[in-house]
C-alpha positions in Angstrom: 137.4 -73.6 -61.8 138.9 -70.4 -62.8 138.0 -69.5 -66.6 139.8 -66.3 -66.7 142.4 -66.4 -69.3 141.7 -69.7 -70.8 140.9 -68.3 -74.2 143.6 -65.7 -74.3 146.4 -68.4 -75.2 148.6 -68.2 -72.4 148.4 -70.4 -68.9 146.5 -68.9 -66.1 149.5 -67.4 -64.7 150.7 -65.7 -67.7 147.6 -64.1 -67.9 147.0 -62.9 -64.5 150.6 -61.5 -65.1 149.9 -59.7 -68.2 146.6 -58.7 -66.0 148.1 -57.3 -63.4 151.1 -55.3 -65.4 148.1 -53.8 -67.9 146.0 -52.7 -64.6 149.3 -50.8 -63.5 149.6 -49.1 -66.9 146.4 -47.1 -66.9 147.0 -43.8 -66.0 144.1 -42.4 -64.1 143.3 -38.7 -64.6 144.6 -36.1 -61.6 141.3 -35.0 -60.9 139.8 -38.8 -60.4 143.0 -39.9 -58.4 142.1 -40.6 -54.7 139.6 -37.2 -54.7 138.5 -35.9 -51.1 135.4 -34.4 -52.5 132.8 -36.2 -54.8 133.8 -35.5 -58.4 131.2 -34.8 -60.8 132.0 -35.1 -64.4 130.4 -35.9 -67.9 130.6 -39.0 -69.9 132.7 -37.2 -72.8 134.8 -35.2 -70.5 135.4 -38.8 -68.4 136.7 -40.6 -71.9 138.6 -37.4 -73.0 140.3 -37.4 -69.8 141.4 -41.1 -69.9 142.8 -40.9 -73.2 145.0 -37.7 -72.9 146.2 -39.2 -69.6 147.1 -42.4 -71.9 147.1 -41.0 -75.4 148.6 -44.3 -76.6 145.3 -46.0 -76.2 142.8 -46.5 -78.8 139.7 -44.2 -79.0 136.6 -45.7 -76.7 139.6 -48.2 -75.3 138.9 -46.6 -71.3 134.5 -46.9 -70.8 132.7 -45.9 -67.6 130.1 -47.6 -66.4 127.6 -46.4 -63.8 124.9 -47.4 -61.1 122.1 -45.6 -59.6 120.3 -44.5 -62.7 123.4 -43.1 -64.3 124.0 -41.2 -61.3 127.2 -42.6 -59.7 130.1 -44.3 -61.4 130.3 -48.1 -60.7 133.5 -49.1 -62.6 136.0 -48.6 -65.3 136.6 -51.1 -68.1 139.6 -51.0 -70.0 139.9 -52.8 -73.4 142.8 -54.9 -75.0 143.6 -57.5 -77.8 145.1 -61.0 -76.4 148.7 -59.4 -77.1 148.1 -56.9 -74.4 147.7 -54.1 -76.8 145.0 -51.4 -76.6 141.8 -51.8 -78.5 138.7 -49.9 -78.7 135.9 -52.0 -76.9 133.4 -53.3 -78.5 130.0 -51.5 -80.1 128.0 -52.9 -77.4 130.2 -52.3 -74.9 130.2 -49.0 -75.6 126.4 -48.7 -75.9 126.0 -50.2 -72.4 128.7 -47.6 -71.0 126.9 -44.7 -72.6 123.3 -46.0 -71.5 124.8 -46.8 -67.7 125.7 -43.3 -67.5 123.0 -42.0 -69.2 122.4 -38.6 -67.1 123.8 -35.4 -68.3 127.0 -35.5 -65.6 127.8 -38.5 -63.0 129.5 -38.7 -59.6 133.1 -40.3 -58.6 132.6 -40.2 -54.8 135.4 -39.3 -52.8 137.8 -41.8 -51.1 137.2 -42.4 -47.5 
């Protein structure tokens, strides 16, 4: 049984529709869109670039998570409240994000 969306209020179909809508609203900063060569960035520059590309988002609502000892971007988390409004991620998420990308900079791999 799939439990995604069960605590958010709407039925699963409504949850997944809202999830798809929110995913499509996130603007990926130009340097990170389908790079043909690896892109190196710092944690702070990554967060600032997403904030600049998505000015209506709350601070620390978009967080990078890294792998390989903090050397490579693995995934990006975007935090919303139950109604779909941008919210800052929890303090624990922010700490885990920063710890996972602990190197001075990390790499976004090129798209193959």
